[in-house]
N, C-alpha and C positions, 0 to 999 in steps of 0.2 A: 763587491760579490758577498761580502760578510753581511751587509745591509740587506742585500736582496735576499740572501738565505733566511735571515731573521724575519723579514716581511712575509716570505712564503710560509714560514713556520706560524707566524702569527695568524695568517690567512687561513691556514689549515685548521688551527684551532677554533677560529671563529665559525668556519663552515661546519666544523663538527658539532660545536654548541648549537648552531642553528638547525642542524639536522635532528639532534636530540630534542630540541625544544618543539619542534614540529609534531603536532599530534599524530598518533598512529591512525591508520585507515581500518575502517570497520565496515564490512559488508554483510548485511542481513537480509537474505531473501526469504519472502513468505508468501508470495503471490499464489503459488502451487504447492510447494514444499519448503520446509524450514531448514536453512543453512546459514552458518556464520563463519566468516573469514575475518582474521585480524592480521593485518600487514600481509594479505595474501595467503595465509595458512588457514586451511580448514580446520575447525574445531568440531570434533564428532561426538564427543563423549559428554555426559553430564546434563543434557538439556531437558531430560524428562524427569529431573530430580529437583525438588525444592523451589518449584515455580520459576526456575531460571528462564525458560522460554517465555513465559508470560511477563515477567518483569522486564526482560530485555525489550520485548516488543512494545511495552508500554513506553519505555524510555525512548525508543526509536521515534515515537510520535511526539514525545513531550521534551526530551533531552535533559531537563533539570526539573526536579519535582521534589516536594517535601515528603518525608516519611508519612505524615497524616494523610496526605492526598493520594499517596501511592496505596495505602492500606484500604482507604475508603473506596478506591476505584476497583481494586482487584479482590477484596474480601469484605465487601459491605455489610455481610451478616455476622461477621466476627466482631466481637467487642474490640474496640481500638486498642486498649491495653495488651490483650492477648496478641492481637495482629502485629503490633509493633515489637513484641518480644519474638514472635516468630520470624519477623522480617529481618532481624538482626542475624539470624541463621541463614536464611535465604541469600542475603546480601553476601555474607561470607563465602558462601558456595560460588556465587556468581562471579565474585572478584577472583577466585582462584581459577575459574574458567577462562576470563577475559584477560587477566593480569599476568598470568603465569609467563615467567621469564621475559617480560616486557619491561624495557627501561621507561617508557612513558606509560602510565596506567591508563586503561580504556575506562574504567569505571572508578569514579571519585565518590567517595562516601565521607560525610561529615555528620555532626549532630543535627544539622538543619536540612541539608540537601543531599540528594542523590542525582548525580549527573553523569553524562558520557562526555569523555575527554577524547574526541576522535572525529575524523572526517567520515561521516556517515554516508553510505549509499545503499540503495535497496530497489529491488523491482517493484515492490509495493508502492514506496514513495514515488518512483519513477511514474507508475500509472497515474497517481493522483495529480502530480505536477502536468503531466501530459494532457489530462482531461481538463484541468483548470485552465490551461493555456489554449486548448482547442475552443472552449466555450467563450473565451474572451475575443476570438478572432472576428473582425468586422467585415472582411472579405468573405462572401458566402462560398465562392468556389474553392478558396484555400481551406476554409473551414471544413467543408464536405470532404475534400481530399484528404486532410489530416485525420479527420474523424474515422472515415472508412478504412484508412491505413491501420489506425490504432485498434480499431474493433477486429480487423482480421488477425491481429496478433494475440488477441484474447481467445481463451477456450473456457467452456463452463466449468463450475466448480472451483473457482478462484476464491482467494481469502477464506479458507476453510481450516487454517493452521490450528486455531484455538476457538473456542465457542463462549469467550467471556463477554458480557454484555456491551462493554466499551468497543470491543473489536467488532462485534456484529453491528453496532452503530455506524462505524466506519464503512462496513461493507454495504449497508443500507444507503449510506450518503452517496457511494460510488454508484450503486445501482440507479439511484435517482437522477445522477448526472448522465449515466448511459441512456436511461429511458428518455430524458429531455433531449439528448443528442439524436436518438434514433427517430423520435417524432419530428424533430426539426428537419432532419434529412429526408424524411418522407414527404413532409410539406414542401421542401424546396425542390424536390424531384417532380412532384405533382404540378407545382407552378411553372416548371419548365417542360410539361408535357411528357414526363417519363414515369408515367403511373406504373407501368409493368416492371420498371427497375425498382420502383419504391416497394413493390410487392415483394420481389426477390430479396431486397435487403432485409425487409422486416421478417420474413421467414427465415432467413440465413442466421440472424442474430437473435432470434427470440429467446433462446435458451440461455443468454447471457444475463437475463434479469429473472428474478424470482417471481415478481408481480406481473404476469403475463397478460392480464385482463386488459390493460390499455394497448398492448401491442395487437391483441386480437381485434380490438375496436378499429385500430389504424388499418390492419389488413382488410377487414370488412368494408371500410370506407373506400379503399382502393378499388375493390371489386365492384363496389356500387358504382364508383366513377367509370369503370371499364364496362358497364352494363352486363356483368356477369353474375346473374342471379344464383346460378347453381354453385359457383365458387363462394359467393357471399353467405349462402345458406351453410355450406360445408363449414366455412370457419366460424359461423355463429354457433353450429353444433359443437365445434371443437371448443369454443370458449365456454358453453354451457357445461360440458364435460370437465373442464378444467375447474370451474367454480365449484362443481359438486364434490370433486376430489379434495 
């Protein structure tokens, strides 16, 4: 019994060590609005100060980065020496937000690198992962089904949390994937004799992309296939108005 109790005690200590060694969970949502959870606890204050939101979002996509790279990405117009001085203050603020009362720090900072020590999840990252997975599918029926389901989950005005150039580049890349998917879906439907459904799909999801010119062209092409001159002329006028605006 004494040996058993000692073994149980040792096991409890090992489990406790393993628990503390496990990195904290970090959930950062930014697809429509910005919110941060550390180990399930919502952190509400301090994100509009000292570039905390911008730095964290950049780290979500890069996880580990040098001070120089971060400064050049977020403040390209500020001299590097000044940006690095300011960064020390910004990182101190971010560490207080993320690491407060946490046994395992979420944000790790040393002389060389800034990195996240966490199991990261995010609605924005989920969108990227889902879209990349869908585009890689070889079964057209499965690809269409998954794409349509994911598109229904999206609403316009996503990824407008910040307007830094690097973040806008990510939004553009996502829009290109969405545009390619929409055009592929339209072509697949047309090949299968479902031109009317292709039109419905294009019209429904046209506001998910900023560059609507190509969607207008696809809608016009569908109505030409349907021999509906009235509708094709209508959408041609819509396209011209869009280009003028």
